[in-house]
C-alpha positions in Angstrom: -9.3 -9.3 -14.9 -12.5 -9.1 -16.3 -14.5 -10.6 -13.1 -13.9 -11.9 -9.3 -15.8 -14.5 -7.9 -16.6 -13.6 -4.3 -17.3 -16.3 -2.2 -20.1 -14.3 0.0 -23.8 -14.1 0.2 -23.6 -11.1 2.2 -25.1 -8.4 -0.1 -23.2 -5.3 2.3 -20.1 -7.1 1.3 -20.5 -7.1 -2.3 -21.7 -3.2 -2.5 -18.6 -2.8 -0.6 -16.1 -3.9 -2.8 -18.2 -2.7 -6.1 -17.4 0.6 -4.7 -13.5 0.3 -4.0 -13.1 -1.2 -7.1 -15.2 2.1 -8.6 -12.9 3.9 -6.5 -9.7 2.7 -8.5 -11.2 2.7 -11.9 -11.6 -0.6 -12.3 -15.4 -0.4 -13.0 -15.1 -2.9 -15.8 -14.3 -5.9 -13.1 -17.3 -7.6 -12.5 -18.3 -9.2 -9.5 -19.7 -13.0 -9.4 -21.4 -14.0 -5.9 -21.2 -17.4 -4.8 -22.1 -19.1 -2.0 -20.1 -22.6 -1.8 -20.1 -25.7 0.5 -17.1 -24.6 3.0 -16.5 -25.6 6.5 -16.5 -22.8 9.3 -13.3 -23.6 10.8 -12.9 -22.8 14.9 -10.1 -20.6 15.3 -8.5 -17.6 17.1 -8.4 -15.1 14.6 -10.2 -13.8 11.5 -7.2 -14.6 9.5 -7.2 -18.2 10.4 -10.8 -18.6 9.1 -10.4 -16.5 6.1 -7.2 -18.5 4.5 -8.9 -21.6 5.9 -12.0 -21.0 3.8 -10.1 -19.6 0.9 -7.6 -22.7 0.5 -11.2 -24.5 1.0 -13.0 -22.8 -1.9 -9.8 -22.7 -4.4 -9.9 -26.4 -4.2 -13.5 -26.3 -4.8 -13.7 -24.4 -8.2 -9.8 -24.3 -9.3 -9.6 -20.6 -10.2 -9.5 -17.4 -8.7 -11.2 -16.5 -5.5 -11.7 -13.9 -2.9 -13.0 -14.6 0.9 -13.8 -12.3 3.5 -13.5 -12.5 7.1 -14.1 -10.3 10.2 -14.1 -10.8 13.8 -16.0 -8.1 16.3 -14.5 -7.8 19.9 -16.1 -6.2 22.8 -13.5 -4.8 25.6 -15.9 -5.4 28.4 -16.3 -9.1 27.9 -13.0 -9.7 27.4 -12.3 -9.5 23.2 -15.9 -11.9 22.6 -17.0 -12.7 20.6 -14.6 -12.5 18.5 -14.4 -15.0 15.2 -18.0 -16.1 16.5 -19.7 -12.7 16.0 -22.0 -13.8 13.0 -23.1 -17.1 16.2 -23.8 -14.1 18.7 -26.0 -12.2 16.0 -27.9 -15.6 14.7 -28.3 -16.3 18.6 -28.7 -13.0 20.6 -29.1 -10.4 17.5 -28.2 -6.8 18.0 -31.1 -6.3 21.2 -29.6 -9.6 22.8 -25.9 -7.8 22.9 -27.3 -4.5 24.4 -29.4 -6.4 27.3 -25.6 -8.1 27.3 -23.7 -4.7 27.7 -26.2 -3.1 30.6 -24.9 -2.4 33.6 -21.0 -2.2 32.0 -19.0 1.3 31.8 -16.8 0.4 28.9 -18.8 0.4 25.9 -15.5 0.4 23.7 -15.4 -3.1 20.6 -14.3 -2.8 17.1 -13.9 -4.6 14.0 -11.2 -6.6 12.7 -10.9 -7.9 8.9 -8.9 -9.6 6.3 -9.2 -10.7 2.6 -7.8 -13.3 1.4 -7.9 -13.5 -2.2 -6.3 -16.7 -4.0 -5.0 -16.3 -7.9 -4.6 -19.1 -10.7 -1.8 -20.1 -9.4 -2.8 -21.1 -5.8 -0.8 -18.0 -4.4 -2.4 -16.4 -1.4 -2.4 -12.6 -1.4 -3.5 -11.4 2.2 -5.3 -8.0 2.8 -5.2 -6.7 6.8 -7.4 -3.8 7.6 -6.4 -2.2 11.2 -8.8 -2.2 13.9 -12.0 -0.3 13.4 -13.0 1.1 16.5 -15.8 2.4 18.4 -18.6 1.6 20.8 -21.7 0.3 21.4 -25.2 1.9 21.4 -27.5 1.7 24.5 -30.4 1.1 22.3 -30.9 -0.5 18.8 -31.3 1.9 16.3 -33.4 1.6 12.9 -30.9 2.3 10.1 -30.8 3.7 6.4 -28.2 1.2 4.9 -30.0 -0.4 2.2 -27.4 -3.3 2.5 -25.8 -3.8 6.0 -23.3 -6.0 6.4 -24.6 -7.3 9.6 -27.2 -6.5 12.9 -23.9 -4.4 14.3 -24.6 -1.5 12.5 -27.5 -1.0 14.3 -25.3 -1.0 17.7 -22.1 0.1 16.4 -21.0 4.0 17.1 -17.5 4.5 14.9 -14.8 6.2 16.8 -15.3 10.0 16.1 -19.2 9.3 14.5 -22.0 10.7 16.1 -24.7 7.9 15.1 -24.2 4.0 14.5 -22.6 3.2 11.3 -25.9 2.0 9.4 -27.1 5.3 9.8 -24.1 7.0 8.2 -22.9 7.8 4.6 -20.4 5.9 3.1 -18.3 8.7 2.6 -19.3 9.3 6.7 -17.9 6.0 7.3 -15.0 6.0 5.7 -13.7 9.3 7.2 -14.5 7.2 11.0 -11.9 4.8 9.8 -9.0 7.6 10.4 -5.6 6.1 9.5 -6.7 2.9 8.7 -7.3 2.0 5.4 -10.1 -1.0 4.2 -9.4 -4.1 3.5 -11.6 -3.8 0.4 -9.6 -0.5 -0.8 -6.4 -2.2 -0.5 -7.2 -5.2 -2.7 -8.9 -3.0 -5.1 -5.3 -0.8 -5.6 -3.4 -4.1 -5.6 -5.7 -5.7 -8.3 -5.5 -2.3 -10.4 -1.2 -2.8 -9.8 -1.9 -6.3 -11.3 -3.8 -4.9 -14.1 -1.3 -2.0 -14.6 1.8 -4.0 -14.9 0.3 -6.6 -17.8 -0.3 -3.5 -19.8 3.4 -2.2 -19.2 
């Protein structure tokens, strides 16, 4: 595969995919990031959202596409905002979420995420990662990450970490995932296997 059409406008996601492809030796694969007019469905899980968006995108472009979706779950809020994390971020920001958490003893939270790749035959390939667990900081941090995925990187402290995610090196951030494997790594490894199978 010479390029991946990634349906996103999020530079942080593009950078993560680039690192994952490079890591497995697919530096020659180009990433084309594009915004498409697709409807964000109301659903209970990020997998349902990603599948809906991937199917819409494939119908629009009629060629292989990659779609990402994530959710953020705060234990003290019963798992809210879940798949509505982007909306909550836009309306409240990191500051609003920290304010929401005032007086809450349980500050645990986690990310869930899935990638959906639709190949040229229209077959869907799903790459799920284990929950990325941590807690919510008691204040909003200035961060050093040049391409953060979300404002949540200013307040999310990964389990086993001592600082918010946005101030961790990519290597340290990956280490805090422990047994959880990034969906981007899973996708890159799968893509490498497809290329190797064709060569074989």
